[in-house]
C-alpha positions in Angstrom: -17.5 -15.3 2.2 -17.2 -13.0 -0.8 -14.9 -13.3 -3.7 -13.1 -10.2 -2.5 -12.5 -11.4 1.0 -11.2 -14.9 0.2 -7.7 -16.0 -0.8 -7.0 -18.6 -3.4 -4.9 -21.3 -1.6 -2.4 -21.1 -4.4 -1.7 -17.5 -3.4 -1.0 -18.1 0.2 2.4 -16.6 1.3 4.5 -17.6 4.3 4.9 -14.8 6.7 7.0 -13.7 9.7 10.1 -15.3 8.2 13.4 -13.6 7.7 15.6 -15.1 5.1 19.3 -14.3 5.1 21.8 -15.1 2.2 25.1 -13.5 1.4 24.8 -9.9 2.5 21.1 -9.8 1.9 18.1 -10.1 4.2 14.5 -10.6 3.1 11.7 -9.9 5.5 8.7 -11.8 4.1 6.1 -10.2 6.4 6.8 -6.6 5.2 8.1 -7.6 1.7 11.4 -5.7 2.3 14.8 -6.6 0.9 18.0 -5.3 2.6 21.6 -5.3 1.6 24.1 -4.7 4.4 21.2 -3.1 6.4 20.2 -0.7 3.6 16.9 -1.2 1.9 17.0 -2.3 -1.7 14.1 -1.3 -4.0 12.7 -4.3 -5.7 9.5 -4.6 -7.7 6.6 -6.8 -6.5 6.9 -9.4 -9.2 10.6 -9.8 -8.6 10.0 -10.0 -4.9 7.5 -12.8 -5.4 10.0 -14.7 -7.6 12.7 -14.4 -4.9 10.3 -15.4 -2.1 9.2 -18.5 -4.1 12.8 -19.5 -4.7 13.7 -19.0 -1.0 10.7 -21.2 0.1 12.2 -24.0 -2.1 16.0 -23.8 -1.3 18.0 -25.9 -3.7 14.9 -27.1 -5.4 13.9 -26.4 -9.0 11.0 -23.9 -9.3 9.4 -24.3 -12.7 8.2 -21.4 -14.8 4.6 -22.8 -14.5 4.9 -22.6 -10.7 6.0 -19.0 -10.9 3.1 -18.3 -13.3 0.7 -19.7 -10.7 2.3 -17.6 -7.9 2.5 -14.3 -9.8 -0.4 -14.5 -12.3 -3.4 -16.6 -11.2 -5.8 -18.0 -13.7 -7.8 -15.3 -15.5 -5.0 -12.7 -15.3 -4.3 -11.1 -18.7 -0.5 -10.9 -19.1 2.3 -11.7 -21.6 3.7 -14.3 -19.2 7.0 -15.1 -21.0 8.1 -11.5 -21.3 6.8 -10.5 -17.9 8.6 -13.4 -16.1 11.8 -12.8 -17.9 11.6 -9.1 -17.0 10.9 -10.0 -13.3 13.9 -12.3 -13.1 16.1 -9.8 -14.8 15.1 -7.1 -12.3 15.7 -9.5 -9.4 19.2 -10.3 -10.6 19.9 -6.6 -10.9 18.7 -6.0 -7.3 20.8 -8.9 -6.1 23.8 -7.8 -8.3 23.7 -11.3 -9.7 25.0 -12.5 -13.0 23.0 -15.0 -15.1 26.2 -16.4 -16.7 28.0 -16.8 -13.3 25.2 -16.8 -10.8 25.7 -16.6 -7.0 22.1 -16.7 -6.1 19.6 -17.5 -9.0 20.5 -20.3 -11.4 18.7 -20.7 -14.6 17.9 -24.3 -15.6 17.1 -24.2 -19.4 13.6 -25.6 -20.2 13.1 -26.4 -16.5 13.0 -23.2 -14.4 15.2 -21.6 -11.7 17.0 -22.7 -8.5 18.3 -20.7 -5.6 21.9 -21.9 -5.0 23.2 -19.8 -2.1 23.2 -20.8 1.5 20.1 -19.6 3.3 19.5 -19.0 7.0 16.0 -18.3 8.4 14.6 -16.7 11.5 11.0 -16.8 12.8 8.1 -19.0 12.1 6.2 -19.5 8.8 2.5 -19.3 8.7 0.1 -20.0 5.8 -3.4 -18.8 5.9 -5.2 -20.2 3.0 -9.0 -19.9 2.5 -10.8 -21.5 -0.3 -12.3 -19.0 -2.8 -16.1 -19.1 -2.8 -17.6 -18.3 -6.2 -20.9 -16.5 -6.8 -21.3 -15.0 -3.3 -22.3 -11.4 -2.9 -19.3 -9.2 -2.3 -18.7 -7.8 1.2 -15.9 -6.3 3.1 -13.4 -8.7 4.7 -14.1 -9.5 8.3 -10.4 -9.9 9.0 -7.8 -7.8 7.2 -5.4 -10.3 5.5 -2.2 -9.6 3.6 -3.5 -8.8 0.1 -2.5 -10.9 -2.8 -1.4 -8.1 -5.0 -0.4 -9.3 -8.5 0.9 -7.0 -11.1 -1.2 -7.3 -14.3 -0.6 -6.5 -17.9 -3.7 -4.3 -18.1 -3.5 -0.8 -19.6 -6.1 1.9 -19.9 -4.7 5.2 -21.2 -3.5 7.6 -18.7 0.2 7.4 -19.3 2.4 7.5 -22.3 3.9 4.4 -23.9 7.0 4.4 -21.7 5.0 2.9 -18.8 3.0 0.3 -20.8 5.8 -2.3 -21.0 5.7 -5.5 -19.0 6.1 -5.4 -15.2 6.7 -1.7 -15.2 4.3 -0.7 -12.5 4.6 -1.8 -8.9 3.0 -0.8 -5.6 4.6 2.2 -4.0 4.3 4.7 -1.1 5.9 7.9 -0.1 5.2 10.3 2.8 4.8 14.0 2.1 6.2 16.5 4.6 3.8 18.1 7.0 4.6 21.5 5.5 3.6 20.3 2.1 0.5 18.6 3.4 -0.7 22.0 4.6 -0.6 23.2 1.0 -2.4 20.1 -0.3 -5.8 20.9 1.2 -7.3 21.3 -2.3 -6.8 17.6 -3.0 -10.0 15.9 -4.0 -11.5 12.6 -3.0 -9.7 9.7 -4.8 -11.2 6.4 -5.9 -9.4 3.3 -7.2 -11.4 1.1 -9.5 -9.8 -2.3 -9.5 -10.4 -5.3 -11.8 -13.7 -7.3 -11.2 -13.8 -11.0 -10.7 -15.5 -13.5 -13.0 -17.1 -15.8 -10.4 -19.0 -17.8 -13.0 -18.0 -20.7 -15.2 -18.3 -18.9 -18.6 -14.8 -17.7 -19.5 -16.0 -16.1 -22.7 -16.8 -13.0 -20.7 -13.4 -12.8 -18.9 -12.6 -9.6 -20.7 -15.3 -7.9 -18.6 -12.9 -8.1 -15.6 -11.3 -5.1 -17.3 -14.2 -3.8 -19.3 -16.6 -3.2 -16.4 -14.1 -1.3 -14.2 -12.9 0.7 -17.2 -16.4 1.9 -18.0 -17.0 2.8 -14.3 -13.7 4.7 -14.1 -14.3 6.6 -17.4 -17.8 7.7 -16.3 -16.6 8.7 -12.8 -13.8 10.8 -14.4 -16.5 13.3 -15.6 -17.6 14.0 -12.0 -16.1 17.1 -10.4 -14.4 16.7 -7.0 -13.3 13.1 -7.7 -9.9 11.8 -8.8 -10.0 8.4 -10.4 -6.8 6.5 -10.1 -5.4 5.5 -13.6 -6.3 1.9 -14.4 -2.7 1.3 -15.4 -2.0 1.3 -11.6 -5.2 -0.1 -10.2 -5.1 -2.8 -12.9 -2.1 -4.3 -11.1 -4.4 -5.6 -8.3 -6.1 -8.9 -8.4 -8.7 -8.5 -5.7 -8.3 -11.8 -3.8 -7.9 -11.3 -0.1 -8.0 -7.5 -0.6 -7.0 -5.6 2.5 -8.7 -2.2 1.8 -6.5 -0.3 4.2 -3.2 -1.5 2.7 -4.6 -1.1 -0.8 -5.7 2.4 0.0 -2.1 3.2 1.1 -0.6 1.5 -1.9 -3.0 3.2 -4.4 -3.3 6.4 -2.4 -7.0 6.2 -2.6 -9.8 7.2 -0.2 -12.1 4.5 -1.6 -11.9 1.3 -3.6 -14.6 0.3 -6.1 -14.6 -3.4 -6.7 -16.9 -6.1 -7.7 -17.7 -9.4 -9.4 -19.8 -10.8 -12.2 -21.1 -14.0 -13.7 -22.9 -15.0 -16.8 -25.7 -17.6 -16.6 -27.2 -18.3 -20.0 -28.4 -15.0 -21.5 -28.2 -13.1 -18.2 -25.2 -11.2 -16.8 -25.2 -10.5 -13.0 -23.0 -7.8 -11.7 -22.3 -6.9 -8.0 -20.2 -3.9 -7.0 -19.3 -2.1 -3.8 -17.3 0.9 -2.6 -15.0 0.3 0.4 -13.7 3.1 2.5 -10.0 2.6 2.9 -9.8 4.3 6.3 -12.4 2.1 8.0 -12.3 -0.9 5.8 -16.1 -0.8 5.7 -18.5 -0.9 2.7 -20.0 2.5 2.1 -22.0 1.6 -1.0 -23.3 -1.6 -2.6 -25.2 -2.2 -5.8 -26.4 -5.2 -7.8 -28.1 -5.6 -11.2 -28.8 -8.1 -14.0 -28.8 -7.3 -17.7 -29.0 -9.1 -21.0 -25.6 -10.6 -21.5 -25.9 -10.4 -25.3 -26.2 -6.6 -25.5 -23.1 -4.9 -24.2 -24.6 -1.5 -24.9 -27.2 -2.1 -22.2 -24.5 -3.1 -19.8 -22.5 0.1 -20.6 -25.5 2.3 -20.1 -26.4 0.8 -16.8 -22.8 1.2 -15.6 -22.6 4.8 -16.8 -25.9 5.6 -15.1 -24.8 4.1 -11.8 -21.3 5.7 -11.7 -22.3 9.2 -13.0 -25.3 9.5 -10.6 -25.5 7.3 -7.5 -21.8 6.5 -7.2 -20.7 10.1 -7.9 -23.0 11.5 -5.3 -22.0 9.0 -2.7 -18.3 9.9 -3.3 -19.1 13.5 -2.7 -19.3 15.0 -6.2 -21.4 18.1 -6.2 -22.2 17.8 -9.9 -21.3 15.8 -13.0 -19.5 17.8 -15.7 -20.8 15.6 -18.5 -20.9 12.0 -19.6 -18.9 12.1 -22.8 -19.8 10.4 -26.0 -22.0 7.3 -26.0 -21.4 4.2 -28.1 -24.1 3.5 -30.7 -23.1 0.1 -32.1 -23.1 -3.0 -29.9 -20.5 -4.9 -32.0 -18.2 -1.9 -32.1 -18.4 -1.4 -28.4 -17.8 -5.1 -27.8 -14.6 -4.9 -29.9 -13.5 -1.9 -27.8 -14.1 -3.8 -24.5 -12.2 -6.8 -25.7 -9.2 -4.7 -26.9 -8.7 -3.4 -23.3 -7.6 -6.9 -22.1 -5.2 -7.6 -24.9 -1.5 -7.5 -23.8 0.8 -4.8 -25.0 3.6 -6.8 -26.6 4.3 -6.2 -30.3 2.1 -8.9 -31.9 -0.8 -8.6 -29.4 -0.7 -4.8 -29.7 -1.2 -5.1 -33.5 -4.1 -7.5 -32.8 -5.7 -4.9 -30.5 -5.2 -2.2 -33.1 -7.0 -4.3 -35.7 -9.9 -4.7 -33.3 -10.1 -1.0 -32.6 -9.8 0.0 -36.2 -12.9 -2.2 -36.9 -14.6 -0.6 -33.8 -14.1 3.0 -35.0 -15.1 2.1 -38.5 -18.5 0.8 -37.3 -19.0 3.6 -34.7 -16.8 6.6 -35.6 -18.2 8.9 -32.9 -17.2 7.1 -29.7 -14.3 9.0 -28.2 -12.8 6.3 -25.9 -12.3 3.9 -28.8 -10.3 6.6 -30.6 -8.3 7.3 -27.5 -7.4 3.6 -27.0 -6.5 3.3 -30.6 -4.3 6.4 -30.3 -2.5 4.9 -27.3 -2.0 1.6 -29.2 -0.6 3.4 -32.3 1.7 5.4 -30.1 3.0 2.2 -28.5 3.6 0.7 -31.9 5.5 3.8 -33.1 7.6 4.1 -30.0 8.6 0.5 -29.3 7.6 -1.9 -32.1 8.9 -0.3 -35.3 5.7 1.4 -36.4 7.7 4.5 -37.3 6.3 7.8 -38.6 3.2 6.2 -40.1 2.1 4.8 -36.7 2.9 8.0 -35.0 0.9 10.1 -37.4 -2.0 7.6 -37.0 -1.7 8.1 -33.2 -1.9 11.9 -33.5 -4.9 11.7 -35.8 -6.7 9.3 -33.5 -6.0 11.4 -30.4 -7.1 14.5 -32.1 -10.3 12.8 -33.2 -11.0 11.7 -29.6 -10.3 15.2 -28.4 -12.6 16.8 -30.9 -15.4 14.3 -30.1 -15.0 14.9 -26.3 -12.9 17.9 -25.2 -13.3 16.9 -21.6 -11.8 13.5 -22.0 -8.6 14.3 -20.2 -6.7 11.3 -21.5 -7.2 12.3 -25.1 -6.2 15.9 -24.4 -3.1 14.7 -22.5 -1.9 12.4 -25.2 -2.4 15.0 -27.9 -0.7 17.8 -25.9 2.3 15.7 -24.9 2.8 14.3 -28.4 2.7 17.8 -29.9 5.2 19.1 -27.4 7.5 16.1 -28.0 7.3 16.7 -31.7 8.2 20.4 -31.3 4.7 21.8 -32.2 4.7 24.1 -29.3 1.9 26.5 -30.4 -0.5 23.6 -30.9 0.5 22.0 -27.6 0.1 25.2 -25.6 -3.3 26.1 -27.1 -4.6 22.6 -26.4 -3.2 22.7 -22.9 -4.7 26.1 -22.1 -8.1 24.8 -23.4 -8.1 21.7 -21.2 -7.1 23.7 -18.1 -9.9 26.1 -18.8 -12.4 23.3 -19.2 -11.1 21.2 -16.3 -9.4 23.4 -13.7 -10.1 20.8 -11.1 -8.0 18.2 -12.9 -4.4 17.7 -11.7 -3.5 16.0 -14.9 -4.7 18.9 -16.9 -2.3 21.2 -15.0 0.5 18.6 -15.4 -0.1 18.7 -19.2 0.4 22.4 -19.2 3.6 22.1 -17.1 4.9 19.6 -19.7 4.5 22.2 -22.5 6.0 25.0 -20.4 9.0 22.8 -19.5 9.8 22.1 -23.1 9.5 25.8 -23.9 12.0 26.7 -21.1 9.5 28.5 -18.9 10.6 26.7 -15.8 9.1 28.8 -13.1 5.7 28.8 -14.8 6.1 25.0 -15.3 6.9 24.6 -11.6 3.7 26.4 -10.6 1.6 24.1 -12.8 3.4 21.1 -11.3 2.7 22.3 -7.7 -1.0 22.8 -8.6 -1.2 19.3 -10.1 0.2 17.9 -6.9 -2.1 19.9 -4.7 -5.1 18.6 -6.6 -3.9 15.0 -6.6 -0.9 14.4 -4.3 -0.6 10.8 -5.4 -0.7 10.7 -9.2 2.4 8.9 -10.4 1.9 10.2 -13.9 3.1 13.6 -12.9 6.5 12.2 -11.8 8.3 13.9 -14.7 7.7 17.3 -13.0 10.9 16.2 -11.2 12.7 17.4 -14.4 11.4 20.9 -14.0 12.7 21.2 -10.4 15.9 19.5 -11.3 16.5 22.2 -14.0 15.7 24.9 -11.4 18.3 23.3 -9.0 15.5 22.6 -6.5 16.6 19.0 -6.0 14.6 18.2 -2.9 11.4 19.2 -4.6 12.4 17.2 -7.6 12.7 14.1 -5.3 9.2 14.6 -4.1 7.9 14.1 -7.6 10.3 11.3 -8.5 9.1 9.5 -5.3 5.6 9.2 -6.9 6.9 6.3 -8.9 10.3 5.3 -7.3 10.5 1.7 -8.6 9.8 2.0 -12.3 12.6 2.6 -14.8 11.3 6.2 -15.3 11.4 6.9 -11.6 14.8 5.3 -11.2 16.0 7.4 -14.1 14.9 10.6 -12.4 16.8 9.7 -9.2 19.9 8.8 -11.2 20.1 12.3 -12.6 19.2 14.0 -9.4 22.1 12.1 -7.7 24.5 13.0 -10.5 23.5 16.7 -10.3 24.4 16.7 -6.6 27.6 14.8 -7.1 26.3 11.6 -5.4 28.0 9.2 -7.9 28.0 6.2 -5.5 24.2 6.4 -5.2 23.8 6.9 -8.9 25.9 3.8 -9.6 23.7 1.7 -7.4 20.6 2.9 -9.2 22.1 2.3 -12.6 22.5 -1.4 -11.5 18.7 -1.6 -11.1 17.8 0.2 -14.3 16.9 -1.9 -17.4 19.8 -0.4 -19.3 18.7 2.0 -22.0 21.7 3.2 -24.0 22.4 6.5 -22.1 22.2 4.5 -18.9 24.7 2.0 -20.2 27.1 4.9 -21.1 26.7 6.4 -17.7 27.3 3.1 -16.0 30.4 2.4 -18.0 31.8 5.8 -17.4 31.3 5.6 -13.6 32.9 2.1 -13.8 36.0 3.7 -15.6 35.5 1.6 -18.7 38.2 1.9 -21.4 37.9 4.8 -23.9 37.1 2.6 -26.9 34.2 1.1 -25.0 32.9 4.6 -24.0 33.2 5.8 -27.6 31.1 2.9 -28.9 28.5 3.4 -26.2 28.4 7.1 -27.0 27.8 6.3 -30.6 25.0 3.8 -29.8 23.3 6.3 -27.5 23.1 8.8 -30.3 21.7 6.3 -32.8 19.1 5.2 -30.3 18.1 8.7 -29.4 17.7 9.6 -33.1 15.1 6.9 -33.5 12.9 8.4 -30.7 10.2 11.0 -31.2 10.7 13.0 -28.0 12.9 16.1 -28.3 13.6 16.1 -24.6 15.5 12.8 -25.2 18.1 14.8 -27.1 18.6 17.2 -24.2 19.1 14.4 -21.8 21.4 12.6 -24.1 23.4 15.8 -24.4 23.7 15.9 -20.6 24.9 12.3 -20.5 27.4 12.9 -23.3 28.8 16.0 -21.7 29.1 14.4 -18.4 31.0 11.4 -19.9 33.4 13.7 -21.7 32.0 13.1 -25.2 31.9 16.8 -26.0 31.2 16.8 -29.7 28.4 14.4 -29.3 27.0 16.5 -26.5 27.0 19.6 -28.7 25.3 17.7 -31.5 22.6 16.4 -29.2 21.9 19.8 -27.7 21.7 21.3 -31.2 19.2 18.7 -32.2 17.1 19.4 -29.0 16.9 23.2 -29.7 16.2 22.6 -33.4 13.3 20.4 -32.4 11.9 23.3 -30.2 13.1 21.9 -26.9 14.4 25.3 -25.9 16.9 24.1 -23.3 17.3 27.6 -21.9 17.8 28.7 -19.1 18.6 25.2 -17.8 21.6 25.0 -20.1 23.2 27.9 -18.1 23.2 26.1 -14.8 22.9 22.4 -15.6 25.8 20.7 -13.6 26.1 18.0 -16.2 26.7 20.4 -19.1 29.6 22.1 -17.3 32.2 20.4 -19.6 30.8 22.2 -22.7 29.8 25.6 -21.4 33.2 27.1 -22.1 33.1 26.1 -25.8 32.4 28.7 -28.5 29.8 26.4 -30.1 27.9 26.4 -26.8 27.6 30.2 -26.9 25.8 29.9 -30.3 23.5 27.2 -29.0 22.7 29.4 -26.0 21.5 32.2 -28.4 19.4 29.7 -30.2 17.9 28.5 -27.0 16.9 32.0 -26.0 15.4 32.6 -29.4 13.4 29.4 -29.1 11.9 30.5 -25.8 11.1 34.0 -27.1 9.3 32.5 -30.1 7.2 30.5 -27.8 6.4 33.6 -25.6 5.1 35.3 -28.7 2.9 32.3 -29.6 1.5 32.4 -26.0 0.6 36.1 -26.5 -1.3 35.2 -29.6 -3.6 32.8 -27.8 
């Protein structure tokens, strides 16, 4: 049996059991949680925590036990932060209180205990198969329930808001038949998942991320192929992989997986492509290289993916191979940085590694791109401030100059420029990447991003639609929901929000869509599941009819927090929140800041339901004129391109 088709016995999960407690019901077979018959969205990590507690009613479940269940040995993750976040989200889903728990009790320094009465229905089964190391990989003979474990592995493809612990979960949504008829231009999609170290040498564990990252990067240059962002596929630990279910979860036509082992000075690598419709292997490869020279490994992987793999996946031609690393030590530092967690201290450690890497080899674009993403994370979340942000912009621009077809570099540069209000630079870069890569859905999304900030909403909507046609399952384009929300096309906005329904960002989109349509009850339920950024706290308190002094303090805090962010769109959304919650002076201030930062806000400000409370004010009329002028300035900059 292969490493891909076996399940570690510590990952076996009881199935066909229904657990009932309070007004909740958990169906373990489908992994669905219901409250009073209505499905409750809950992330995979939180679901696994709940299932573990329910399997041990009244007993103490230690944090180490949960580590084993959620993150098997060899998984790279900031365990303490990730488990705390998973438990917090579980309590939010259960509407539980850590201080006065009804369901999940915390036992300091010991773990957790489920304290409510539980009734069960059905039979429990455990299907555990010992993992066999070192065997060639092959498709599973029997499709088993996959052990899907969210990982803390990031490879640029999204902005920093989705890098934090436990943010990504498996998801699925169904497009309407009408839309599917318009999605015929969609390309073949492949998900490259982490490889398995089946040897005993753990000094090469970082290759579990490094090998698939290189394969994904090389494949991204092949036309006609969409490579799923590693921030999503990295959530899969490929034990007992069910290719059909993984294909649905990852929205991929094929899965590229494999294993490796180091024996002495030799590194042996096996890889295969599994068709997600049939569950059968459509391609298999095997090679051995010198384990001490990572450049040889990289070149072998690049040759396989850009030639044999690309042709097998239906690519008519490769559009290029990007820059090549020239220094083995520099490339090794880059590979190792990919597996470093993204919490504050570890992120700085990765930055130091990448700074050494680009110093030794200044012409390798992916190293600059990873460094840009790490700097951006430090600026946005860990107090790096303006200096870190400037470093991120410079690194992203360096990557873009070295390799104009590296979509991740272009996307990071374009979005950062738009968020900073540098609209001409953002538009020219977006136009260039769309010209170079018209087949890339993400390139069209980057253009839609710029146009949205400029207030050209119909034009932004067309680019969003094109992005979705080219890749109907890319969660990164979820913020196109904002464009359609501003146009009042709420159903269409929900299509994009549904690309990532369980992350904080996805939940945030649904909250505003519900508020726009007067669905306050639904918005309140979603706010209970949100992690609680300051505008969300203000909205929740307002809907719960908090006293005026509490609302005033939350309004002030929301302004302070927004001022520390780099994204001009945050001002506009805070203005909406402030206006809706009757903090009119704060709303006008935030809207003024947005327009001054070149987030034009027009014409959305004319029809935005949440701005209704300030539209009759004289100050609003002046802001409207400024918004129109902002948009016209951008139009003139477009004409100069």
